[in-house]
C-alpha positions in Angstrom: -35.3 6.7 42.9 -35.6 5.4 39.3 -32.6 4.1 37.6 -31.4 6.3 34.7 -29.5 3.5 32.9 -32.2 2.3 30.5 -30.2 0.2 28.1 -28.8 -3.2 28.6 -25.9 -4.9 26.7 -25.5 -8.6 26.8 -22.4 -10.5 25.8 -21.4 -14.1 25.9 -18.0 -15.3 27.2 -16.5 -18.7 27.9 -15.5 -19.9 31.4 -11.9 -18.8 31.1 -12.9 -15.4 29.8 -15.4 -14.9 32.6 -12.9 -16.0 35.3 -10.4 -13.5 34.0 -13.0 -10.7 34.0 -14.3 -11.7 37.4 -10.7 -11.7 38.8 -9.9 -8.3 37.3 -13.2 -6.9 38.7 -12.4 -8.2 42.1 -8.9 -6.6 42.1 -10.5 -3.3 41.1 -13.2 -3.7 43.8 -16.0 -3.6 41.3 -18.8 -6.0 40.3 -18.4 -7.7 36.9 -20.9 -5.4 35.3 -19.4 -2.2 36.8 -15.9 -3.4 35.8 -17.0 -4.0 32.2 -18.8 -0.6 32.1 -15.6 1.0 33.4 -13.5 -0.6 30.7 -15.9 0.5 28.0 -16.1 4.1 29.2 -12.3 4.3 29.5 -11.7 3.1 26.0 -10.6 5.6 23.4 -12.2 5.5 20.0 -10.1 6.1 16.9 -11.4 7.8 13.8 -11.5 5.4 10.9 -8.5 5.9 8.6 -10.7 5.9 5.5 -14.2 6.8 4.5 -16.5 4.1 3.3 -15.9 5.3 -0.3 -12.2 5.1 0.1 -12.4 1.6 1.6 -14.6 0.6 -1.4 -12.1 2.1 -3.9 -9.2 0.3 -2.3 -11.1 -3.0 -2.4 -12.0 -2.4 -6.1 -8.3 -1.6 -6.9 -7.1 -4.8 -5.1 -9.7 -6.9 -6.8 -8.7 -5.5 -10.2 -5.0 -6.2 -9.5 -5.8 -9.7 -8.4 -7.8 -10.3 -11.5 -4.9 -9.1 -13.7 -2.5 -11.4 -11.9 -4.9 -14.3 -12.3 -5.2 -13.6 -16.1 -1.4 -13.5 -16.4 -1.0 -16.7 -14.4 -3.6 -18.4 -16.6 -1.7 -17.3 -19.8 1.7 -18.5 -18.4 0.3 -21.9 -17.4 -1.3 -22.2 -20.8 1.9 -21.3 -22.6 3.9 -23.6 -20.3 1.6 -26.5 -21.0 1.8 -25.9 -24.7 5.6 -25.2 -24.5 5.2 -21.9 -26.3 5.6 -18.4 -25.1 7.2 -15.6 -27.1 9.8 -13.2 -25.9 7.3 -10.4 -26.6 4.7 -12.0 -24.3 7.3 -12.4 -21.6 8.3 -8.8 -22.0 4.6 -7.6 -21.8 4.0 -9.8 -18.8 7.1 -8.4 -17.1 6.0 -4.8 -17.8 2.5 -5.6 -16.6 3.8 -7.2 -13.4 6.0 -4.2 -12.8 3.0 -1.9 -13.1 0.9 -4.0 -10.8 3.8 -4.0 -8.3 3.7 -0.2 -8.4 -0.1 -0.2 -7.9 0.2 -2.5 -4.9 2.8 -0.3 -3.4 0.4 2.7 -3.8 -2.4 0.8 -2.1 0.0 -0.1 0.8 0.9 3.5 1.1 -2.7 4.4 1.5 -3.2 1.8 4.2 -0.3 3.0 6.3 
């Protein structure tokens, strides 16, 4: 009778990993390959939390937030080195940081 399994999957493991797999297979009374197949077939797949477009948008949002923080840090370092920063600039930076904090909180809510 011809074998109906016509696909082969190969993985590489180190000595410790192989010993653990081999011991577990022995306990279950299976060969290593049958044990691995059993584990794979018993695993439960989960739906991705986000679509590709949503992941992309979150990444874009985080990159934009990071860019804004870098620009503010650059300006603060420049002002610190020149010993000049106005109270208006500090107020604007404070407001901007607060907005960025809100945006980060929104992104975290999406990720939960």
